[in-house]
ZAMARGU-4260 file (C-alpha; in steps of 0.2 Angstrom, whole numbers, plus 5000, padded with zeros to 4 digits):
<rodrens>
0) 5049/4969/4903 | 5058/4953/4904 | 5073/4961/4912 | 5068/4977/4922 | 5057/4979/4937
5) 5052/4997/4932 | 5049/5003/4914 | 5044/5021/4908 | 5038/5023/4890 | 5035/5041/4882
10) 5022/5035/4870 | 5005/5040/4863 | 4994/5036/4878 | 4981/5027/4868 | 4995/5013/4865
15) 4993/5008/4883 | 4975/5003/4881 | 4971/4999/4863 | 4977/4981/4862 | 4967/4967/4871
20) 4983/4956/4869 | 4995/4969/4877 | 4982/4972/4892 | 4982/4953/4895 | 5001/4953/4895
25) 5001/4968/4907 | 4989/4959/4919 | 5003/4945/4920 | 5018/4956/4921 | 5011/4972/4931
30) 4999/4986/4927 | 5003/5004/4924 | 5007/5013/4940 | 5007/5030/4934 | 5003/5040/4918
35) 5009/5058/4915 | 5001/5068/4901 | 5014/5080/4892 | 5003/5086/4877 | 4999/5080/4860
40) 5012/5071/4850 | 5013/5085/4837 | 5017/5097/4851 | 5031/5086/4857 | 5039/5084/4839
45) 5031/5067/4836 | 5022/5064/4819 | 5005/5061/4828 | 4991/5072/4836 | 4987/5059/4849
50) 4989/5063/4868 | 5007/5059/4873 | 5015/5055/4890 | 5025/5044/4900 | 5018/5028/4907
55) 5027/5019/4922 | 5024/5001/4922 | 5030/4991/4938 | 5032/4972/4939 | 5019/4965/4950
60) 5009/4981/4952 | 4990/4978/4955 | 4986/4995/4963 | 4977/5010/4957 | 4985/5020/4942
65) 4990/5038/4946 | 4987/5052/4934 | 4997/5068/4933 | 4998/5083/4920 | 5014/5092/4916
70) 5012/5110/4920 | 5014/5117/4902 | 5001/5105/4896 | 4986/5112/4907
</rodrens>
């Protein structure tokens, strides 16, 4: 986050919101612009059953976060 203006992580989605420290850091840097759900981690080959997806962070973003679902996940 110290180099790029836009970052996309493919992660368990709860990781975005489960740390107060991380949320405070995001508030300084830029909030999530969009989140796309792809399925559970186990469906995607990760060793977790949590919901997984891509989260797009944009430096300075203060608007609403969009949410979309991959066609195969619905």
